[in-house]
C-alpha positions as CSV (number, residue, x, y, z in Angstrom):
1,M,-14.2,-6.7,18.4
2,S,-14.8,-3.1,17.3
3,A,-14.6,-1.9,13.7
4,R,-11.4,0.1,14.5
5,A,-9.7,-3.0,16.1
6,E,-10.7,-5.1,13.1
7,Y,-9.3,-2.4,10.7
8,T,-6.1,-2.2,12.6
9,K,-5.6,-6.0,12.6
10,A,-6.3,-6.2,8.9
11,L,-3.9,-3.3,8.3
12,R,-1.2,-5.1,10.2
13,D,-1.8,-8.3,8.2
14,L,-1.4,-6.2,5.0
15,T,1.8,-4.7,6.2
16,T,3.2,-8.1,6.9
17,R,2.1,-9.5,3.5
18,Y,3.5,-6.5,1.6
19,G,6.7,-6.3,3.7
20,L,6.0,-2.7,4.9
21,E,6.8,-0.9,8.1
22,H,3.8,0.4,10.1
23,S,3.7,3.4,12.4
24,Q,1.1,5.8,13.7
25,T,1.3,9.6,13.3
26,N,0.6,12.0,16.1
27,G,-2.7,12.7,14.5
28,G,-3.8,9.1,14.7
29,H,-3.3,8.1,11.1
30,N,-1.4,5.1,9.9
31,K,1.9,5.5,8.1
32,L,3.1,2.6,5.9
33,T,6.7,2.7,4.6
34,D,8.2,0.5,1.9
35,P,11.8,-0.1,3.1
36,T,12.9,-1.1,-0.4
37,T,11.7,1.9,-2.3
38,G,11.2,4.4,0.5
39,A,7.7,5.1,-0.6
40,V,5.4,6.4,2.1
41,F,1.7,5.7,2.2
42,F,-0.8,7.2,4.7
43,T,-4.2,5.8,5.7
44,A,-7.0,6.8,8.0
45,G,-6.8,5.8,11.6
46,S,-10.2,4.2,11.6
47,P,-12.4,2.7,8.9
48,G,-14.9,4.9,7.1
49,D,-16.9,2.0,5.8
50,W,-16.7,-1.7,5.0
51,R,-14.5,-1.1,1.9
52,A,-11.8,0.8,3.8
53,I,-9.3,-2.1,4.0
54,R,-10.0,-3.2,0.4
55,N,-9.3,0.4,-0.7
56,V,-6.0,0.4,1.2
57,E,-5.0,-2.9,-0.4
58,A,-5.9,-1.7,-3.9
59,R,-3.8,1.5,-3.4
60,L,-0.9,-0.6,-2.1
61,R,-1.0,-2.8,-5.2
62,R,-1.1,0.3,-7.4
63,L,1.8,1.8,-5.5
64,R,3.8,-1.4,-5.7
65,K,3.1,-1.7,-9.4
66,S,4.1,1.9,-10.2
67,H,7.6,1.2,-8.7
68,E,8.2,-1.9,-10.8
69,P,10.3,-1.5,-14.0
70,C,8.3,-1.5,-17.2
71,K,8.4,-5.0,-18.7
72,S,6.8,-4.0,-22.1
73,A,9.6,-1.6,-22.9
74,T,12.0,-4.4,-23.4
75,T,9.8,-6.3,-25.8
76,I,9.2,-3.4,-28.3
77,P,11.5,-3.8,-31.2
78,P,13.4,-0.7,-32.4
79,R,12.2,1.1,-35.5
80,T,13.9,0.2,-38.8
81,G,14.0,2.5,-41.7
């Protein structure tokens, strides 16, 4: 299996795990869309190196985390005095 085929398979696995929609642009890049938030994420069409899929997953985690409501804001007590 070629590096590009492995990258594409791993990317499809990620989209399934994260519940994203996957499509390809006219330029050959990958477009990942989160149907719940509408956030769009673009990736390369082929891997640059062995870390490519790890970098995509890390960016997806950060993107998902940035759209979560802040939990710490509800635990900070209001100022008194």
